[in-house]
N, C-alpha and C positions, 0 to 999 in steps of 0.2 A: 545415311549420314546427313543428306540434305534435309530430310524431314525433321531430324533431330535438331538441327541448327535453326530451322524455321520455328519449331516449337519453343526452343530456348529464347529466341529473339522475341517471340510473342509475349512470353511471360515476363521477360525483362521489361518490355514496353509497358505492360500493365503495371508493374511495380513502379516504374518511373512516373506514370500518370498519377498513381495514388500518392506518391511522395510530393509531386508538384501541386496536387490539390491542397496539401497541407499549408501551402504558402498563404492561403486566404483563411484567416482565423474566423472571419464572419461566416464564410461558407461552411466550414467545419462545425461551428457552433450551432448554426440555425438549420442546416440540412442534415449533417451527419449525427452530431451528438444529441440534438433535441428531437430528431425525427427518426432517422434510420437506426441508430444504436438503441435508442429507447424502445423502439418496436421490436427489434431483433432480440436484444438481451432480455427485455421484459417478458417476452413469450417463451424463450428458451429456458429462462429461470424456472418457469412453471414445470417444465419437463425435468430438468436436473434436480429440482427441489424435491422430487418424489423419491430420490435416492437418499438414504440416511448416510451413506458413505460418500467419499469424494470420488466422483467419476473421473475427475482429472488425474488423480493419483494412479488409477488403473491404466489410463491412456498413456501416462508417462512411463510406467513400467513396460507396457507393450512396446512403446516407441524405443526404449533402451534395448530391449530384447531383439527387436528387428534390426537395429543398428549393429549390434554385436554379431548377429547371424549374417548380416550382409557383409561385414568385414571378414568374418571367417570364410564365407563362401568365396569372396574375392581372393583371399590369400590362397585358398585351396586351388582355385583356377590358375593363379599365377605359378603355382608349383607344378601342376599337371598339364596345363595347356601350353602350346608353343607360341601362339600369337599374344605375347604379353603386352604389347603396346595397345592392342585393341581392348584388352581387359582393363588396363589402366585408364584408357580413355573413357570406357563405359562407367568405370568406378567414379572418376572425377565428374563426368557428365551427370550421373545420378545425384551426386552430392550437391552440385551447383543447382540443378533443377529443384531438388528437395528444399534447399535453402531459400530459393526465390519463391517457391510456392508457399512455404511456411510464412515468409515475409508478407506475401499478398494476403493470406488468410488472416494473419495477425493484424495487419493494418486495417483490413476490412471489418473485422469483428470487434476490434478494441483500440489498436494503436493510434488511430487518427484522433482519439480523445486527448492525446498529448499535445495537440495543436489547437485546441479549442480556446476560447477567450478565458483568461485566468479569473478565478473568483475575486482576486484582489481588485479587479476593475469595478467591483460593486462598491468599493470604498474610495473611489477616486476623489471625492469631495474632502476626504480627510488625509490626503497624501501630500498636501502642500508643505507641511512642516516635516522635516526629516526626523527619522527615529533616532533617539540618542539613549544613553544608559538610563537617564532619568525616567523616560517612558517605560523602559523595560522593568526598572525597579518598581514603578508605580503599579504595573500589572502584577508583578511578582508579589508585592505587598498585599494586593487585593486577594490573590490566590492563597497566600499564607493565612490571612484572616478567615477565608472561606474554609480552608482545610482544617483549621483549628476548630471552627464551629461544627463542621461535619463530624470530626473525630469525637467531640464532646457529646454529640447527639447519638452517635453509634454505640456509645457505652451502655445505653439504656434500651437497645434493640437487638434482636437476634439477626445476625447478618448472614445472608445466604451467599456462599462463595462457590457454589456448584457451577461448573462450566455450562451445562445444558440449561440450567435455570436462568443464569445470566444471559445466555444466548437468546432465549425466548424473550426476556425482558428488554434487552437492547433492540431486538427486532421490532418490538412493539413501540419502543421509544423513538425509533428512527423517523416516524412520521412527523415528529415535532419540528424538525428542521425544514420541512417543506412549507411551513408557514412563512419562513423568511426567504427560502430559496425554492419558490414554486416551480421553476423551470427544471429542477432536478427530480421532481416527483415522477416516479415510475415503479413498476413492480420489482420487488427484490425479495430475497430469501435469507434466512439465517445462515450463519457460517457453519462449516463442517470441521470436525476435528482431523488433524493430520495424523495418519497412522504411524508415520516414521518420525514422530515428534522428537525422539532422543537424538537422531541424526541432525535434525534441524536445530537442536540446542547447540551442538558443536559448530553449526554454521551460523549461529547467533541470529536465527530467523524466528521472529515471533508469529508471523503469519504470512500468507502468500495468496495472491489472487490469480486464478487460472483464466486467462482471457479466452481460451478455446472452449471452455465449458461453463464460463460465467459463474464459477464457484469461488466463494471466499473461504479460505481455510485458515485455521488457527492452531498453533502449537499448544497442545493441552498440558505440556509439562512446564510451561513458564510460570513464574510466581502468580498466584491467584489474584494478587492486587492489580495485575496488568490485564486480566481477562476482559473486563468491560471495554476499556479503551482500545485494546487490540481488536476486539470483535467489531466495534464501531468503525475503526480505521479500515479494516478489510472490507466491510460492507459498503463503505463509501466508494470503493473501486467499482462495485457492482452498478452503482447509479451513474457511472461515467466520469468519476473523479480520478484523474490519472496522476497529478502531481502529489508527491508525498507530503509536502507541507499543507496542501489543501485537505488531504485525507486526515492528517493530524488535527487540523482546525475543525473539521466537521465532527471528528470523533469527540473532541472536547465539547462542542456545542450539544451533541446528542447526549452525552453523559451529564452535562450541566443542567439539562432540561428534564432529566429523569426524576421520578418521584422516589426512586430507591436511593437511600443514603449511600450505600456502598458503590453503586454505579457512579454517582456524582463524585464520590471520594476518589475513585480510580481515575476518572477523567482529570480531576484537579491535580492529583498526585503526579501522573505522567506528564502533564503539561507544565507543572512547576519544575520538573527535572529539566525540561528543555530551556526554560527561562533561566534557571540557575546556571546552566551550562553556557549561557551567552553573557553572563555578567562577570565583571572584573571582581576578583576576590579582595575587595577593599572594605572599608568600615561599613559601608551600606550593605554589602553582602553579609558581613558578620551580623549586622542588625537583623536581617531577614532570618538567618539561621537561628539566632538567639530567640527570636519571637515564634519560632516553629515549635509546636508541642513535642515533647520527648518521644512519644510513641511513633510519630511520623519520622522523626530523625533516625530512629532505630530502623524503621522500615526502609528508609533510603540506604542505610548502611547494609542491611540484609540484601536489598535489591542489587546493589553494586557487587557485593560479595558473591551473590549467586552467579552473575554473568562472568565474573573474573575466573571462576573455575572452568568455564567453557571457552576461555580465550586461548587460542593457539594458532598453529599454521593453517588449519582448516578454516577457522573463522576469518583469518586474514585473506585467504583466497576468496571466500564467499563475499567479503566486503569489496574486494577489487572487482569481482564479477558484477555485483550489484551496482557499483560505482560506474563501471563501463556501460552497463545497460541503461542506467538513468541518463548518463551523458549522451548516449546515442539516441535517446528519446526526449530531446528538447529540455532536459534538466541539467543545465551547464554545471551546477555545483555538485552533481553526483549525490553521494550519500549525505553530504552536508545539507541537501535540500530539505531533509526531515526537520532540521532545526529552524528552518525559515518560517515555521509556524509562528514564531515569536513576532515576526513582522505583521502577519495577519491578525494576531491577537491584539496588537497595539491599535491597528486601524479599527478593529471591531469595538474595542473599548472606547475609542474616541467617538465612534458613531453612536454609542450609548451614553455619551457625555459623562463617562466615568474617569476620564483622564483630563 
């Protein structure tokens, strides 16, 4: 009993130290994110990149099986053994220890990235003026013009919408953002398809990053128009980007710098949806929609229709879990943090003197 309590106290102490280290964003940014994580993830990426399948999915299945077996074994002992209090204590002790150890591993290999210096600090010179609807309309108008231009060019080219082909192209395109964010430069690998993609549709999950195996995974049953943007979003987590708005921002930049028309179109399409979602439905909103080409408007309708068919109780539970996870990891707005990409876009366009 004494040794068990000492062990528990030790791992709790380690967990507290890790959490306290997160109070210094400068320490996390310069020591953890730019040095420790970059070296660890960069090297392990090379190992897990050798597998065509998601190693993380297999580990998750094994973990679930072990949990189920552990519960069955505990229930069996409770029925057959006399010392039920001891069995319950060991059961609770194992759960607490496992949770603390998982927390320590999570924070060590990934979680501390949630406390690094935000990307938005790179645009501090452009943050004096507050963002208003006019700024958002201006960016949206720019994207509408861009998407119309891309759509007109795509009519005269063969567009490749194959997931694996797009996966390879986005992987190659990712190096373009390191010109602007050199400190993010590290080894990364392409995303992997989720085997249980149908289940993830009902959870309304487009992709997921496994921090324990450093693998970015994408739901291959989502609309093909979302492939490039989602691939780029999940790959951003590999290079140490934890905030969802920053992942969306980098996904847009990666796609916008691609030579492939469809990849650029996907990035603009998905980003435009975030902008439209932040605008008041007034005459200016109507002006934007009226100026959008008919094919893209139809694609937006089809996009919304697709996700509506997978909306239900399971998706609501998934959203609540994701919301709680994000809030617990320094993203106070939870799932709404995805749409905060609008803020980054405005500052980015200001920095380019486009607003």
